[in-house]
TORPA-4810 file (N, C-alpha, C, O; in nm, 3 decimals):
<nodes>
NODE_1_5.592_-1.547_18.717_5.672_-1.535_18.837_5.587_-1.576_18.955_5.476_-1.525_18.973_M
NODE_2_5.635_-1.666_19.034_5.563_-1.711_19.152_5.624_-1.647_19.276_5.745_-1.654_19.299_A
NODE_3_5.540_-1.586_19.355_5.579_-1.534_19.485_5.522_-1.632_19.588_5.403_-1.661_19.587_L
NODE_4_5.607_-1.682_19.675_5.567_-1.784_19.770_5.571_-1.731_19.913_5.641_-1.634_19.942_L
NODE_5_5.496_-1.796_20.001_5.503_-1.760_20.143_5.645_-1.775_20.197_5.686_-1.702_20.287_L
NODE_6_5.719_-1.870_20.142_5.858_-1.888_20.187_5.943_-1.766_20.151_6.036_-1.732_20.225_S
NODE_7_5.912_-1.699_20.039_5.984_-1.576_20.004_5.956_-1.467_20.106_6.047_-1.397_20.150_D
NODE_8_5.829_-1.453_20.142_5.791_-1.350_20.240_5.851_-1.383_20.376_5.896_-1.294_20.448_I
NODE_9_5.852_-1.511_20.411_5.913_-1.552_20.537_6.064_-1.522_20.537_6.118_-1.477_20.637_N
NODE_10_6.130_-1.547_20.424_6.273_-1.515_20.413_6.298_-1.366_20.435_6.395_-1.327_20.500_D
NODE_11_6.210_-1.284_20.381_6.223_-1.139_20.400_6.202_-1.104_20.547_6.283_-1.032_20.606_L
NODE_12_6.096_-1.156_20.605_6.064_-1.126_20.746_6.176_-1.173_20.839_6.206_-1.107_20.939_R
NODE_13_6.238_-1.287_20.806_6.346_-1.343_20.889_6.484_-1.283_20.855_6.585_-1.323_20.913_Q
NODE_14_6.486_-1.188_20.761_6.609_-1.120_20.718_6.708_-1.215_20.651_6.830_-1.193_20.655_K
NODE_15_6.656_-1.320_20.590_6.740_-1.413_20.515_6.769_-1.353_20.377_6.880_-1.363_20.325_I
NODE_16_6.665_-1.291_20.319_6.680_-1.221_20.189_6.613_-1.086_20.200_6.499_-1.076_20.245_R
NODE_17_6.684_-0.984_20.160_6.627_-0.849_20.159_6.696_-0.771_20.048_6.816_-0.743_20.058_N
NODE_18_6.624_-0.737_19.945_6.481_-0.745_19.919_6.443_-0.878_19.854_6.527_-0.964_19.829_P
NODE_19_6.312_-0.890_19.827_6.263_-1.005_19.750_6.196_-0.952_19.623_6.143_-0.841_19.619_I
NODE_20_6.198_-1.034_19.521_6.134_-1.003_19.393_5.986_-1.038_19.406_5.952_-1.152_19.438_H
NODE_21_5.897_-0.939_19.380_5.754_-0.964_19.397_5.676_-0.958_19.266_5.554_-0.975_19.266_V
NODE_22_5.743_-0.934_19.155_5.674_-0.931_19.028_5.750_-0.849_18.925_5.858_-0.798_18.952_G
NODE_23_5.691_-0.839_18.808_5.750_-0.761_18.699_5.641_-0.681_18.629_5.531_-0.731_18.605_S
NODE_24_5.673_-0.557_18.598_5.580_-0.476_18.520_5.568_-0.535_18.380_5.665_-0.593_18.330_L
NODE_25_5.453_-0.522_18.316_5.441_-0.569_18.178_5.549_-0.502_18.091_5.582_-0.385_18.110_P
NODE_26_5.602_-0.578_17.997_5.711_-0.528_17.913_5.676_-0.397_17.844_5.758_-0.304_17.842_Y
NODE_27_5.556_-0.387_17.789_5.516_-0.265_17.718_5.516_-0.144_17.810_5.549_-0.033_17.767_A
NODE_28_5.480_-0.163_17.936_5.479_-0.053_18.033_5.621_-0.014_18.070_5.654_0.105_18.077_I
NODE_29_5.706_-0.113_18.093_5.846_-0.084_18.125_5.912_-0.006_18.011_5.988_0.088_18.034_A
NODE_30_5.881_-0.046_17.889_5.937_0.024_17.772_5.882_0.166_17.763_5.958_0.259_17.737_K
NODE_31_5.753_0.182_17.784_5.690_0.314_17.779_5.749_0.410_17.883_5.763_0.529_17.857_K
NODE_32_5.784_0.355_18.000_5.842_0.436_18.108_5.993_0.446_18.098_6.058_0.507_18.183_L
NODE_33_6.050_0.386_17.994_6.195_0.388_17.969_6.274_0.324_18.084_6.382_0.371_18.120_D
NODE_34_6.218_0.217_18.140_6.285_0.147_18.248_6.390_0.052_18.192_6.371_-0.007_18.086_L
NODE_35_6.499_0.038_18.264_6.604_-0.054_18.223_6.579_-0.195_18.277_6.643_-0.291_18.234_K
NODE_36_6.485_-0.206_18.370_6.456_-0.333_18.435_6.309_-0.329_18.478_6.266_-0.231_18.539_N
NODE_37_6.234_-0.431_18.448_6.091_-0.431_18.482_6.061_-0.499_18.616_5.945_-0.503_18.658_S
NODE_38_6.162_-0.553_18.682_6.141_-0.624_18.808_6.098_-0.529_18.919_6.141_-0.414_18.924_N
NODE_39_6.011_-0.579_19.007_5.964_-0.503_19.122_6.008_-0.576_19.248_5.991_-0.697_19.260_V
NODE_40_6.064_-0.500_19.342_6.118_-0.558_19.465_6.047_-0.503_19.587_5.997_-0.390_19.586_Y
NODE_41_6.042_-0.584_19.692_5.987_-0.544_19.820_6.098_-0.554_19.924_6.159_-0.659_19.942_L
NODE_42_6.124_-0.443_19.993_6.227_-0.441_20.097_6.164_-0.474_20.233_6.042_-0.470_20.249_S
NODE_43_6.248_-0.505_20.329_6.201_-0.531_20.464_6.137_-0.405_20.523_6.038_-0.415_20.595_L
NODE_44_6.192_-0.288_20.493_6.133_-0.163_20.543_5.991_-0.145_20.491_5.902_-0.108_20.567_D
NODE_45_5.969_-0.171_20.363_5.835_-0.158_20.306_5.742_-0.265_20.362_5.625_-0.238_20.388_S
NODE_46_5.792_-0.386_20.379_5.712_-0.492_20.440_5.666_-0.449_20.579_5.549_-0.463_20.614_Y
NODE_47_5.760_-0.396_20.659_5.726_-0.352_20.794_5.627_-0.236_20.792_5.538_-0.229_20.877_N
NODE_48_5.641_-0.147_20.695_5.545_-0.036_20.680_5.405_-0.090_20.653_5.308_-0.046_20.715_H
NODE_49_5.395_-0.184_20.562_5.265_-0.242_20.527_5.203_-0.308_20.650_5.085_-0.289_20.679_I
NODE_50_5.281_-0.385_20.723_5.229_-0.455_20.840_5.188_-0.358_20.951_5.093_-0.384_21.024_K
NODE_51_5.259_-0.246_20.963_5.229_-0.149_21.069_5.110_-0.061_21.033_5.020_-0.042_21.114_K
NODE_52_5.109_-0.008_20.912_5.006_0.089_20.870_4.879_0.024_20.816_4.772_0.084_20.818_K
NODE_53_4.891_-0.097_20.767_4.778_-0.166_20.704_4.766_-0.306_20.764_4.792_-0.406_20.697_H
NODE_54_4.728_-0.310_20.890_4.726_-0.436_20.966_4.632_-0.540_20.906_4.646_-0.659_20.934_A
NODE_55_4.537_-0.498_20.825_4.443_-0.593_20.763_4.506_-0.667_20.645_4.446_-0.760_20.592_D
NODE_56_4.625_-0.628_20.604_4.696_-0.696_20.494_4.777_-0.812_20.554_4.865_-0.791_20.637_I
NODE_57_4.744_-0.932_20.510_4.816_-1.051_20.558_4.927_-1.089_20.460_4.937_-1.033_20.351_S
NODE_58_5.008_-1.184_20.500_5.110_-1.235_20.408_5.045_-1.300_20.287_5.102_-1.300_20.178_D
NODE_59_4.926_-1.356_20.305_4.853_-1.415_20.192_4.813_-1.306_20.092_4.817_-1.328_19.971_F
NODE_60_4.775_-1.188_20.142_4.743_-1.076_20.053_4.867_-1.034_19.974_4.856_-0.998_19.857_D
NODE_61_4.982_-1.038_20.038_5.107_-0.999_19.969_5.136_-1.090_19.850_5.203_-1.049_19.755_L
NODE_62_5.086_-1.213_19.855_5.105_-1.306_19.744_5.038_-1.257_19.616_5.066_-1.307_19.507_L
NODE_63_4.949_-1.158_19.628_4.881_-1.102_19.511_4.967_-1.001_19.435_4.930_-0.960_19.325_L
NODE_64_5.081_-0.961_19.490_5.164_-0.861_19.423_5.187_-0.889_19.274_5.170_-0.797_19.193_F
NODE_65_5.226_-1.010_19.234_5.249_-1.033_19.091_5.125_-1.007_19.005_5.136_-0.954_18.894_P
NODE_66_5.008_-1.043_19.056_4.883_-1.022_18.982_4.847_-0.873_18.977_4.803_-0.822_18.874_F
NODE_67_4.865_-0.806_19.090_4.836_-0.661_19.096_4.921_-0.587_18.994_4.870_-0.501_18.922_I
NODE_68_5.048_-0.620_18.988_5.142_-0.551_18.899_5.114_-0.584_18.753_5.118_-0.496_18.667_I
NODE_69_5.086_-0.710_18.724_5.066_-0.754_18.585_4.927_-0.723_18.531_4.913_-0.687_18.414_Q
NODE_70_4.823_-0.737_18.614_4.687_-0.732_18.563_4.604_-0.614_18.611_4.492_-0.594_18.565_H
NODE_71_4.658_-0.537_18.704_4.582_-0.424_18.756_4.590_-0.300_18.669_4.667_-0.295_18.572_G
NODE_72_4.510_-0.202_18.705_4.516_-0.071_18.642_4.643_-0.003_18.692_4.670_-0.002_18.812_L
NODE_73_4.722_0.055_18.601_4.845_0.123_18.639_4.836_0.270_18.601_4.793_0.304_18.490_L
NODE_74_4.876_0.357_18.693_4.871_0.501_18.668_4.994_0.567_18.729_5.038_0.530_18.838_A
NODE_75_5.049_0.664_18.658_5.164_0.739_18.706_5.115_0.871_18.764_5.040_0.944_18.698_V
NODE_76_5.156_0.902_18.885_5.114_1.027_18.948_5.170_1.146_18.871_5.287_1.146_18.832_E
NODE_77_5.087_1.246_18.850_5.128_1.364_18.773_5.235_1.443_18.848_5.335_1.483_18.788_V
NODE_78_5.215_1.467_18.975_5.310_1.548_19.053_5.433_1.471_19.096_5.536_1.530_19.129_R
NODE_79_5.423_1.340_19.096_5.536_1.254_19.134_5.552_1.147_19.027_5.505_1.035_19.046_K
NODE_80_5.615_1.179_18.915_5.621_1.083_18.803_5.702_0.957_18.830_5.707_0.868_18.746_P
NODE_81_5.766_0.948_18.947_5.836_0.824_18.981_5.747_0.728_19.060_5.791_0.620_19.099_T
NODE_82_5.622_0.768_19.085_5.528_0.684_19.160_5.425_0.622_19.065_5.358_0.693_18.989_I
NODE_83_5.414_0.491_19.071_5.313_0.418_18.994_5.210_0.363_19.093_5.245_0.295_19.189_I
NODE_84_5.085_0.394_19.069_4.977_0.341_19.151_4.912_0.225_19.075_4.884_0.237_18.956_M
NODE_85_4.888_0.115_19.144_4.828_-0.004_19.084_4.698_-0.034_19.158_4.697_-0.044_19.280_C
NODE_86_4.591_-0.049_19.084_4.462_-0.084_19.143_4.419_-0.218_19.086_4.422_-0.238_18.964_S
NODE_87_4.379_-0.310_19.173_4.346_-0.445_19.130_4.225_-0.496_19.208_4.223_-0.491_19.331_Y
NODE_88_4.126_-0.545_19.136_4.011_-0.608_19.196_4.029_-0.759_19.185_4.024_-0.815_19.075_L
NODE_89_4.049_-0.824_19.298_4.071_-0.968_19.299_3.939_-1.036_19.260_3.839_-1.020_19.330_E
NODE_90_3.938_-1.111_19.149_3.811_-1.161_19.095_3.740_-1.267_19.180_3.618_-1.279_19.172_P
NODE_91_3.813_-1.343_19.258_3.752_-1.454_19.332_3.692_-1.410_19.465_3.589_-1.463_19.507_H
NODE_92_3.755_-1.314_19.530_3.703_-1.271_19.661_3.643_-1.131_19.656_3.581_-1.087_19.753_I
NODE_93_3.660_-1.062_19.543_3.597_-0.932_19.525_3.659_-0.818_19.604_3.595_-0.714_19.620_G
NODE_94_3.779_-0.835_19.653_3.846_-0.728_19.729_3.933_-0.647_19.635_3.998_-0.701_19.546_K
NODE_95_3.933_-0.515_19.656_4.016_-0.424_19.576_4.142_-0.390_19.654_4.137_-0.362_19.774_R
NODE_96_4.255_-0.394_19.585_4.384_-0.361_19.645_4.448_-0.248_19.567_4.431_-0.236_19.446_Y
NODE_97_4.522_-0.165_19.638_4.602_-0.061_19.574_4.746_-0.078_19.622_4.772_-0.087_19.742_I
NODE_98_4.837_-0.082_19.527_4.980_-0.089_19.557_5.045_0.036_19.502_5.008_0.086_19.396_A
NODE_99_5.142_0.086_19.574_5.221_0.197_19.521_5.363_0.147_19.498_5.422_0.078_19.581_S
NODE_100_5.416_0.185_19.382_5.550_0.146_19.341_5.632_0.273_19.316_5.577_0.376_19.279_L
NODE_101_5.762_0.264_19.338_5.849_0.378_19.313_5.959_0.338_19.216_6.025_0.235_19.234_K
NODE_102_5.977_0.421_19.114_6.084_0.399_19.017_6.209_0.467_19.071_6.206_0.584_19.107_I
NODE_103_6.319_0.394_19.076_6.446_0.451_19.122_6.491_0.559_19.024_6.456_0.555_18.905_A
NODE_104_6.567_0.655_19.074_6.610_0.770_18.994_6.681_0.729_18.865_6.663_0.794_18.762_A
NODE_105_6.760_0.624_18.869_6.834_0.581_18.750_6.753_0.485_18.662_6.803_0.436_18.561_N
NODE_106_6.628_0.460_18.700_6.534_0.375_18.626_6.579_0.230_18.611_6.536_0.160_18.520_K
NODE_107_6.665_0.185_18.702_6.710_0.046_18.697_6.634_-0.044_18.792_6.645_-0.167_18.783_T
NODE_108_6.556_0.015_18.884_6.482_-0.065_18.982_6.345_-0.004_19.006_6.325_0.116_18.992_E
NODE_109_6.252_-0.092_19.042_6.119_-0.048_19.085_6.093_-0.114_19.220_6.113_-0.234_19.236_V
NODE_110_6.049_-0.033_19.315_6.028_-0.080_19.452_5.882_-0.071_19.492_5.816_0.029_19.465_W
NODE_111_5.832_-0.176_19.556_5.697_-0.174_19.613_5.705_-0.096_19.744_5.785_-0.130_19.833_A
NODE_112_5.623_0.007_19.756_5.623_0.089_19.877_5.512_0.050_19.974_5.533_0.048_20.095_L
NODE_113_5.394_0.020_19.920_5.280_-0.005_20.006_5.176_-0.092_19.935_5.174_-0.102_19.812_S
NODE_114_5.091_-0.153_20.015_4.978_-0.231_19.966_4.867_-0.217_20.067_4.888_-0.235_20.187_L
NODE_115_4.747_-0.185_20.019_4.633_-0.172_20.110_4.504_-0.204_20.037_4.498_-0.203_19.914_Y
NODE_116_4.400_-0.233_20.116_4.268_-0.258_20.060_4.202_-0.124_20.033_4.229_-0.025_20.101_R
NODE_117_4.114_-0.123_19.934_4.052_0.004_19.895_3.909_-0.017_19.847_3.864_-0.130_19.827_A
NODE_118_3.841_0.094_19.829_3.707_0.095_19.771_3.720_0.149_19.629_3.821_0.210_19.594_R
NODE_119_3.620_0.126_19.548_3.627_0.169_19.407_3.644_0.320_19.395_3.710_0.366_19.302_S
NODE_120_3.588_0.397_19.487_3.602_0.542_19.477_3.748_0.586_19.494_3.787_0.692_19.444_R
NODE_121_3.828_0.506_19.567_3.969_0.541_19.583_4.044_0.529_19.450_4.139_0.604_19.425_Q
NODE_122_4.003_0.436_19.367_4.062_0.425_19.234_4.028_0.550_19.152_4.113_0.601_19.079_T
NODE_123_3.906_0.597_19.165_3.865_0.718_19.093_3.947_0.838_19.138_3.983_0.922_19.056_K
NODE_124_3.977_0.847_19.267_4.059_0.957_19.319_4.200_0.948_19.262_4.259_1.050_19.225_V
NODE_125_4.254_0.828_19.254_4.388_0.810_19.196_4.390_0.860_19.052_4.484_0.928_19.011_I
NODE_126_4.287_0.826_18.976_4.283_0.865_18.835_4.270_1.016_18.817_4.305_1.068_18.711_L
NODE_127_4.221_1.086_18.917_4.212_1.232_18.908_4.349_1.298_18.921_4.372_1.406_18.867_K
NODE_128_4.440_1.232_18.992_4.573_1.291_19.014_4.684_1.216_18.941_4.803_1.241_18.964_R
NODE_129_4.646_1.123_18.853_4.745_1.042_18.783_4.704_1.020_18.639_4.589_1.041_18.601_A
NODE_130_4.801_0.977_18.560_4.777_0.944_18.421_4.776_0.793_18.405_4.875_0.726_18.435_T
NODE_131_4.664_0.739_18.358_4.654_0.595_18.341_4.746_0.550_18.226_4.743_0.606_18.116_M
NODE_132_4.826_0.448_18.255_4.915_0.393_18.151_4.875_0.252_18.111_4.925_0.198_18.013_I
NODE_133_4.784_0.191_18.188_4.733_0.058_18.155_4.603_0.036_18.230_4.594_0.065_18.349_K
NODE_134_4.503_-0.016_18.160_4.377_-0.047_18.226_4.383_-0.189_18.281_4.477_-0.263_18.255_S
NODE_135_4.281_-0.226_18.358_4.273_-0.363_18.412_4.271_-0.464_18.297_4.219_-0.435_18.189_H
NODE_136_4.328_-0.579_18.320_4.319_-0.690_18.223_4.188_-0.762_18.243_4.160_-0.858_18.173_D
</nodes>
């Protein structure tokens, strides 16, 4: 799945809302009993990312498919509808964390946030979550 700057621009310009930003690996979707593995980003979540995490550019958002497919995935123990994804981008060495939310009926998964992180933040996530997939 390719996520393009034109997709993000369409979201920002309110031409398309939401946009498809990736898909969970099939084995993970099956393990979580999801009816659909697609992950979507809404304009509200995009605006949240831009407001709260100003260091995240639209180019960083293009990493969503890689973060979802190749990152470490963990389900929060206290909030089992939240999936935390940790991804170390191999070429630039930056670590990203994305949070995803599974809809109550398990038919949709929504990207809530994306931010840069340090390795210790991944360790903190693993203390409060159950790992369901390690990094590829």
